[in-house]
C-alpha positions in Angstrom: 0.0 0.0 0.0 1.1 3.6 -0.7 2.1 5.3 2.6 2.4 9.1 2.5 1.8 10.0 6.1 1.6 8.5 9.6 -0.9 10.2 12.0 -0.6 9.4 15.7 -3.6 10.3 17.9 -3.7 10.9 21.6 -7.3 11.0 23.1 -7.6 13.4 26.0 -10.2 15.0 28.2 -8.4 17.7 30.2 -8.2 20.2 27.4 -6.2 23.4 27.8 -5.6 25.0 31.2 -4.6 28.6 30.9 -3.8 28.1 27.3 -1.7 24.9 27.6 -2.4 21.2 27.7 -1.1 19.2 30.8 1.5 17.0 29.1 2.4 15.7 25.7 2.2 12.0 25.0 5.8 10.8 25.5 4.9 7.5 24.0 3.7 9.1 20.7 6.7 11.4 20.6 9.0 8.3 20.7 6.9 6.3 18.2 6.9 9.3 15.8 10.6 9.4 16.1 10.8 5.9 14.7 9.0 6.9 11.5 11.5 7.0 8.6 12.4 10.6 7.5 10.9 10.1 4.0 7.5 9.6 5.5 5.5 12.5 6.9 4.5 12.1 10.5 2.0 14.1 12.7 0.8 13.9 16.3 -2.8 14.9 16.9 -3.4 15.8 20.6 -7.1 16.1 21.7 -6.1 18.1 24.7 -5.0 20.9 22.3 -8.3 20.9 20.5 -11.3 18.8 19.1 -10.3 16.1 16.6 -13.6 14.8 15.2 -13.8 17.2 12.2 -10.1 17.0 11.6 -10.2 13.2 11.3 -13.2 13.4 9.0 -11.8 16.0 6.7 -8.0 15.4 6.6 -7.4 11.7 6.7 -7.4 9.3 3.7 -6.4 6.0 2.3 -2.7 6.8 2.2 -2.5 7.5 5.9 -1.5 5.0 8.6 -3.3 5.9 11.8 -2.0 4.9 15.3 -3.8 5.6 18.5 -2.6 5.1 22.1 -5.0 5.0 24.9 -5.5 4.3 28.6 -8.6 2.5 29.7 -10.5 5.7 30.6 -10.1 7.1 27.1 -10.6 3.9 25.1 -14.1 4.8 24.1 -12.8 8.0 22.5 -10.1 5.9 20.7 -12.9 3.7 19.3 -14.8 6.7 18.1 -11.7 8.1 16.4 -11.0 4.8 14.7 -14.6 4.7 13.4 -14.3 8.3 12.0 -10.9 7.4 10.4 -12.4 4.4 8.7 -15.3 6.5 7.4 -12.7 8.9 6.0 -11.1 6.1 4.0 -8.3 5.0 6.3 -7.5 1.4 5.7 -5.4 0.6 8.8 -6.0 1.9 12.3 -3.5 0.5 14.8 -4.2 0.8 18.6 -1.9 0.3 21.5 -1.3 1.5 25.0 -2.3 0.2 28.4 -5.9 -0.9 27.6 -4.9 -2.7 24.4 -2.2 -4.5 26.4 -4.5 -5.4 29.3 -7.6 -6.3 27.2 -6.6 -6.9 23.6 -9.8 -8.7 22.8 -11.8 -5.6 23.6 -9.8 -3.4 21.2 -9.7 -6.1 18.4 -13.4 -5.6 17.9 -12.9 -2.3 16.2 -9.2 -1.8 15.5 -7.4 -3.2 12.4 -4.2 -3.8 14.4 -3.7 -4.3 18.1 -0.4 -3.6 19.8 0.4 -5.3 23.1 3.3 -4.5 25.3 6.0 -2.1 24.1 5.9 -1.0 20.5 9.4 0.3 20.0 10.4 -2.8 17.9 7.0 -3.8 16.5 6.0 -0.3 15.4 8.7 0.0 12.7 7.7 -3.5 11.6 4.1 -2.4 11.0 5.2 0.6 8.9 7.2 -1.8 6.7 4.3 -4.3 6.6 1.9 -1.5 5.6 4.0 -0.6 2.6 4.4 -4.3 1.7 0.6 -4.9 2.1 1.3 -7.6 4.7 -0.2 -6.0 7.8 -0.9 -8.5 10.7 -3.8 -8.1 13.1 -1.6 -8.3 16.2 1.9 -7.2 17.1 3.2 -8.2 20.5 6.4 -7.1 22.3 6.6 -8.2 25.9 10.3 -9.1 26.0 11.0 -5.9 28.1 14.1 -5.1 26.2 17.1 -3.1 27.4 16.3 0.7 27.2 19.7 1.8 25.9 19.3 3.6 22.6 15.5 2.9 22.3 13.4 5.4 20.4 15.6 8.4 20.7 13.5 11.6 20.1 14.3 13.2 16.8 14.6 16.9 16.2 11.8 16.7 13.7 9.4 15.5 16.4 10.6 18.0 19.0 10.0 20.9 16.6 6.6 19.6 15.7 5.4 19.1 19.3 7.0 22.3 20.6 6.3 21.1 24.1 7.6 24.2 25.9 5.0 26.3 24.1 2.0 24.0 24.2 2.3 22.0 27.4 2.7 22.6 31.1 4.8 19.6 32.2 7.1 17.6 29.9 7.4 13.9 30.6 10.6 11.9 30.8 11.6 8.3 31.4 14.5 7.1 33.4 13.5 3.6 34.5 10.7 1.2 33.5 9.1 -1.7 35.2 8.3 -2.5 38.8 9.0 -5.7 40.8 6.1 -5.1 43.1 2.8 -6.9 42.4 0.1 -4.8 44.0 -3.3 -6.5 43.4 -4.8 -3.3 41.8 -1.9 -2.0 39.8 -1.3 -2.4 36.0 2.4 -1.5 36.0 4.0 -5.0 35.8 1.4 -6.0 33.2 2.2 -3.0 31.0 5.9 -2.4 31.7 7.2 -5.7 33.1 8.3 -6.8 36.5 12.0 -6.2 35.9 13.2 -2.7 36.5 15.2 -1.4 33.5 17.5 1.6 33.4 18.2 4.1 30.6 21.9 5.2 30.3 22.5 8.4 32.2 24.2 10.0 29.2 21.1 9.5 27.1 18.9 11.1 29.7 21.1 14.2 30.0 21.4 14.5 26.2 17.7 14.3 25.8 17.0 17.0 28.5 19.5 19.4 26.9 18.2 18.8 23.4 14.6 19.2 24.4 15.5 22.4 26.3 13.3 21.5 29.3 14.0 22.7 32.8 11.2 20.8 34.6 9.6 17.4 34.0 7.7 14.6 35.6 9.1 11.1 35.4 6.8 8.5 33.8 8.6 5.8 35.8 6.3 3.3 37.6 8.4 3.3 40.8 11.6 5.3 40.4 12.2 5.3 44.2 12.7 1.6 44.2 15.9 2.1 42.2 17.5 3.6 45.4 17.6 0.0 46.7 18.1 -1.9 43.5 20.9 0.1 42.0 22.1 3.0 44.3 25.3 3.5 42.2 23.1 4.2 39.1 21.0 6.7 41.1 24.1 8.5 42.4 25.5 8.8 38.9 22.2 10.1 37.6 21.8 12.7 40.4 25.4 14.0 40.0 24.7 14.5 36.3 21.4 16.2 36.8 22.9 18.5 39.4 25.0 20.1 36.6 21.9 21.1 34.6 20.0 24.4 35.0 16.7 22.7 36.1 13.9 24.4 38.0 12.7 21.1 39.4 11.3 17.6 38.7 9.1 15.1 40.3 8.7 11.4 40.4 6.8 8.4 41.9 8.5 6.5 44.7 7.9 4.5 47.8 8.8 5.4 51.3 12.0 3.3 51.5 13.7 6.3 49.8 13.9 7.7 53.3 16.4 5.0 54.2 19.1 6.6 51.9 20.1 9.9 53.4 23.2 10.3 51.1 21.1 9.8 48.0 18.4 12.2 49.3 21.2 14.9 49.7 22.2 14.3 46.1 18.6 14.3 45.0 18.0 17.8 46.4 21.2 19.0 44.6 19.9 17.4 41.5 16.8 19.7 41.7 14.3 17.0 42.7 11.3 18.9 43.9 9.1 16.2 45.4 8.4 12.5 45.7 4.9 11.1 45.0 5.0 8.3 47.5 2.5 5.5 47.3 1.5 4.9 50.9 -1.8 3.6 49.5 -3.6 3.0 52.8 -3.5 3.9 56.5 -5.5 0.8 57.3 -3.1 -2.0 58.3 -5.8 -4.6 57.4 -5.1 -3.9 53.7 -1.4 -4.8 53.8 -2.0 -8.0 51.7 -3.1 -5.9 48.7 -0.2 -3.5 48.8 2.5 -5.6 47.2 5.0 -5.3 50.1 5.7 -1.6 49.8 3.3 -0.3 52.5 1.7 -1.9 55.5 -0.7 0.7 56.8 1.7 1.6 59.7 1.2 5.4 60.0 4.0 6.0 62.5 6.4 4.4 60.0 4.9 6.7 57.3 5.4 9.8 59.4 9.1 9.0 60.1 9.7 8.5 56.3 8.0 11.8 55.5 10.0 13.7 58.2 13.3 12.3 56.9 12.5 13.3 53.3 11.5 16.8 54.4 14.7 17.1 56.4 16.5 16.9 53.1 14.5 19.7 51.6 12.3 17.5 49.4 8.6 17.6 49.3 6.2 14.6 49.7 2.9 14.0 48.0 1.0 11.2 49.6 -0.8 8.8 47.3 -3.8 7.1 48.9 -6.4 4.7 47.6 -9.9 4.1 49.1 -12.1 1.1 48.7 -10.1 -1.9 49.8 -12.2 -4.7 51.3 -11.3 -3.6 54.8 -12.0 0.1 54.3 -15.0 1.9 55.8 -16.0 5.6 55.5 -13.9 6.3 58.6 -10.8 5.1 56.7 -11.0 8.2 54.6 -11.2 10.6 57.5 -8.3 8.7 59.3 -6.3 9.3 56.1 -7.0 13.0 56.2 -6.1 13.3 59.9 -2.8 11.5 59.2 -2.0 13.8 56.3 -2.5 16.8 58.5 -0.3 15.4 61.3 2.4 14.3 58.9 2.6 17.6 57.1 2.2 16.3 53.6 2.8 18.8 50.9 -0.1 17.4 48.8 -2.4 14.5 48.8 -3.9 12.2 46.1 -7.1 10.5 47.1 -8.3 8.0 44.5 -11.0 5.3 44.4 -9.7 1.7 44.0 -10.3 0.9 40.3 -10.5 -2.7 38.9 -8.4 -2.3 35.7 -8.4 -5.1 33.2 -5.7 -7.7 33.8 -5.3 -7.1 37.5 -5.9 -9.6 40.3 -8.3 -7.2 41.9 -10.6 -7.2 38.8 -10.4 -11.0 38.6 -11.5 -11.2 42.3 -14.5 -8.9 41.6 -15.5 -11.0 38.6 -15.4 -14.2 40.7 -17.5 -12.5 43.4 -19.9 -10.8 40.9 -19.1 -7.4 42.4 -18.5 -5.3 39.2 -21.2 -2.7 38.6 -22.9 -3.8 35.3 -22.7 -1.6 32.2 -20.1 0.8 33.6 -18.5 2.7 30.7 -14.7 2.6 30.5 -14.5 6.4 30.8 -15.5 6.1 34.5 -12.4 4.0 35.1 -10.6 7.2 36.1 -10.0 6.5 39.8 -12.6 9.1 40.7 -15.7 7.0 40.2 -16.9 3.8 41.9 -17.1 0.9 39.5 -17.7 -2.0 41.8 -19.6 -3.0 45.0 -17.5 -2.3 48.1 -17.6 -4.8 51.0 -17.8 -2.5 54.0 -20.1 0.2 52.7 -22.7 0.8 50.0 -22.0 2.5 46.7 -24.1 5.4 47.9 -22.3 5.7 51.2 -18.9 5.5 49.6 -19.9 8.2 47.0 -21.2 10.5 49.7 -18.1 10.3 52.0 -15.7 10.5 49.1 -17.3 13.7 47.9 -17.1 15.1 51.4 -13.4 14.2 52.0 -12.4 15.6 48.6 -14.2 18.9 49.1 -12.4 19.1 52.5 -8.9 18.3 51.3 -9.1 20.3 48.1 -10.7 23.4 49.5 -8.8 26.4 48.1 -7.9 27.5 51.7 -6.3 24.2 52.4 -4.5 24.1 49.1 -3.1 27.5 49.9 -2.0 26.4 53.4 -0.1 23.4 52.0 1.5 25.4 49.2 2.7 28.1 51.6 4.1 25.5 54.0 6.0 23.9 51.1 7.5 27.3 50.1 8.5 28.0 53.7 10.4 24.7 53.7 12.1 25.6 50.5 13.2 29.0 51.9 15.1 27.3 54.6 17.5 25.9 52.0 17.6 28.8 49.6 15.4 31.9 49.4 16.5 32.4 45.8 14.7 29.1 44.9 11.3 30.3 46.2 10.2 32.0 42.9 11.2 28.9 40.9 9.2 26.6 43.2 6.1 28.7 43.5 4.2 27.0 40.6 5.0 23.4 41.7 4.0 24.2 45.3 0.4 24.7 44.3 0.0 23.0 40.9 -0.2 19.4 42.2 -3.2 20.0 44.5 -4.8 22.1 41.7 -4.5 19.1 39.4 -6.1 16.7 42.0 -8.9 19.2 42.4 -9.5 19.1 38.7 -9.5 15.3 38.7 -12.2 15.3 41.4 -14.3 17.7 39.4 -14.5 15.1 36.6 -17.0 13.2 38.9 -19.5 15.9 38.0 -18.5 16.4 34.3 -19.0 12.8 33.1 
């Protein structure tokens, strides 16, 4: 088949916030970079503007369309695929988390399904398209070494123009997580072995992208403190030399056990850890994959130690485990206040495809029937809890979110974070002002989706 253009589509629902979209699709930037130079490539981002009319009017038979999607956006992906077919597109390929976790669902309407990582199979599809030998399924779950994989090209960087169009660039340092939390998709999407990108490649990419702040897409960057501390030391020493405003990453509380690395982390411009405490209820420890046990005094010690090194802590909590009651939510809020968390994520346990938690709910007939995938956003209840009714859970979750994300409390936490920054360097306060408030603002927006969908 004649191939003149590759169009990669990223469904989104957030839209622009003060003129910019939240973050570009790092995955599509890398896949676009694998398209041969002689073939035109474009990335269409729904958060930058509506795509329906564009798909209808601009696509045609010589376009190869790729869509990446999480579970909550898969219905939009299906709509885009239908519109593309109506416009004459012959091949729509779909990958991402949902396709990997539930390929049979995507195969109903996509011409090609990608499972696992596509950095080796995507170039194969392009070649197969031109040879008219396209296959219905491309799988890559070998979890290959990350060295030299899908280097971002200057063509793609110029096209995306992320500093102009997006608030927070994304970056990857490690991939995979050895933990096996019953509700998490990480090991099923990225593998259970943690892999590391060469430090030199990371530094080169940051400099070439001209970014001075970013969020790591890593599933559990903090675990690398234990698995390969020498690598982390080398990374921090390299990042310390760059003129960064700050960066953030997901971790677990064991990072508090490495004071020397925390010192280096602050010098490397690390702004805050997003730490998955998950639950303050010790009865839930079996579901937490070994990283948390619901021991709040242990949590507090870890938070204090991280704060002592001038690094912020965002607490990540999940409500709705089988041992949770409405009081669990309020106990979590009291803990957050006592511990001095800089921000707090409160999400509803969500039974994503492919997880042990979903399999359990299917066995117990506890999934709420006919729930659309768009409600699988960690802000809606999609199953029947054990210790409370859906109505009770909904009511108390609304109350706790309105309490935690009240503008006054967001301001209090943000000012407290800035005060902590000023102890180390007053000159850093202006650079940290945005990040001191933006996290809570984002969580408030996520909560608001409960009423928009």
